[in-house]
C-alpha positions as CSV (number, residue, x, y, z in Angstrom):
1,M,-91.5,-52.0,90.1
2,W,-87.9,-51.6,89.6
3,L,-87.9,-52.7,85.8
4,M,-90.5,-49.8,85.2
5,Y,-87.8,-47.2,86.7
6,L,-85.5,-48.9,84.3
7,K,-87.2,-48.4,81.4
8,V,-88.2,-44.6,82.6
9,F,-85.2,-44.0,83.9
10,L,-83.6,-45.4,79.7
11,V,-86.0,-43.6,77.5
12,G,-86.5,-40.2,79.1
13,G,-82.3,-40.6,79.5
14,F,-82.2,-41.2,75.9
15,I,-83.8,-38.4,74.9
16,C,-82.2,-35.8,76.8
17,M,-78.6,-37.6,75.4
18,L,-80.1,-37.3,71.9
19,G,-80.4,-33.3,72.6
20,Q,-77.1,-33.2,74.4
21,I,-75.3,-34.5,71.2
22,L,-77.1,-32.3,69.2
23,I,-76.4,-29.1,71.2
24,I,-72.4,-30.5,71.5
25,K,-71.7,-31.7,67.7
26,T,-74.1,-29.2,65.7
27,N,-74.1,-25.3,65.3
28,I,-77.8,-25.9,66.2
29,T,-79.2,-23.3,69.2
30,S,-80.4,-24.9,71.9
31,A,-83.9,-23.0,71.3
32,R,-84.2,-24.6,67.7
33,I,-83.1,-28.0,69.4
34,L,-86.3,-27.3,71.5
35,V,-88.3,-26.8,68.8
36,L,-87.4,-29.9,66.9
37,F,-88.1,-31.9,69.6
38,V,-91.6,-30.7,70.2
39,V,-92.0,-30.9,66.9
40,I,-90.8,-34.8,66.9
41,G,-93.3,-35.1,69.3
42,A,-96.0,-33.9,67.4
43,L,-95.3,-36.1,64.3
44,L,-94.9,-38.9,66.5
45,E,-98.3,-38.8,67.9
46,A,-99.8,-38.2,64.5
47,F,-99.0,-41.2,63.2
48,G,-99.7,-43.2,66.2
49,L,-95.8,-43.7,66.5
50,Y,-95.8,-42.5,70.4
51,E,-98.1,-44.5,71.9
52,P,-96.6,-47.3,72.3
53,I,-93.5,-45.4,73.5
54,V,-95.0,-43.8,76.0
55,T,-97.1,-47.3,76.9
56,F,-93.5,-48.8,77.4
57,A,-91.7,-46.1,79.3
58,G,-94.2,-43.9,80.9
59,A,-93.1,-40.6,82.3
60,G,-89.7,-41.3,80.5
61,A,-92.0,-40.4,77.9
62,T,-94.0,-37.7,78.7
63,V,-92.5,-35.9,80.6
64,P,-89.5,-34.8,78.3
65,I,-90.1,-32.0,75.8
66,T,-91.3,-34.2,73.0
67,G,-94.0,-35.5,75.6
68,F,-95.6,-31.6,75.6
69,G,-95.3,-31.8,71.7
70,R,-97.3,-35.2,72.1
71,S,-99.7,-33.7,74.3
72,L,-100.3,-30.5,71.7
73,A,-100.8,-33.3,68.8
74,K,-102.5,-35.2,70.9
75,G,-105.2,-32.2,71.9
76,A,-105.8,-31.0,68.4
77,I,-106.6,-34.1,66.9
78,Q,-109.1,-34.9,69.8
79,A,-110.6,-31.3,69.3
80,V,-111.0,-31.8,65.9
81,K,-113.2,-34.8,66.2
82,E,-115.2,-33.3,68.7
83,K,-115.5,-29.8,67.0
84,G,-114.1,-30.1,62.9
85,I,-111.6,-28.3,61.6
86,L,-111.6,-24.8,64.2
87,G,-110.1,-27.9,66.4
88,I,-106.7,-27.6,65.1
89,F,-106.6,-24.0,66.9
90,T,-108.0,-24.9,70.1
91,G,-107.1,-28.2,71.1
92,G,-103.4,-28.3,71.7
93,L,-103.4,-25.0,73.9
94,T,-106.7,-26.7,75.8
95,A,-104.6,-30.2,76.2
96,T,-101.5,-28.2,77.7
97,A,-103.0,-24.7,79.4
98,G,-102.3,-26.6,83.1
99,G,-98.9,-26.9,82.4
100,I,-98.4,-23.5,80.7
101,A,-100.0,-22.5,83.5
102,A,-97.8,-24.1,86.4
103,A,-94.9,-23.2,84.1
104,V,-95.7,-19.2,83.8
105,I,-96.9,-19.5,87.8
106,F,-93.8,-21.2,88.9
107,A,-91.7,-19.1,87.2
108,Y,-93.3,-16.2,88.1
109,I,-92.8,-17.3,92.1
110,F,-89.0,-18.0,91.5
111,A,-88.5,-14.7,89.9
112,L,-89.6,-13.5,93.3
113,I,-87.2,-15.3,95.3
114,F,-84.0,-15.3,94.0
115,S,-82.3,-12.4,92.2
116,S,-81.0,-13.1,88.6
117,K,-77.5,-12.2,87.7
118,T,-76.0,-11.2,84.1
119,K,-73.6,-13.8,83.2
120,K,-69.9,-12.6,82.7
121,F,-67.9,-13.5,79.7
């Protein structure tokens, strides 16, 4: 059990560390790094390279944003197998709809609870 926790922590931490290094060492914006990680997750899934990482690390590979890219690609691949070429457009959204809905609902709830303030520079 503790070994699995260690694997989850190390893989998830490594993915986050890569993002932090990109933020510190490059001029790439956080939004572009986010998109880059989603695309990397999707590409790794498309080539069958992400599944072994998930098997090894579990939530350490599925919780970071690369896992979202993986879910989009996995949903699109599955929908293409079931529905044909139109599955490219519907599969990814169908596979990630629960996570997207939860993010929107919780963001709305927290926006009601807390008042945001503009940063002062």
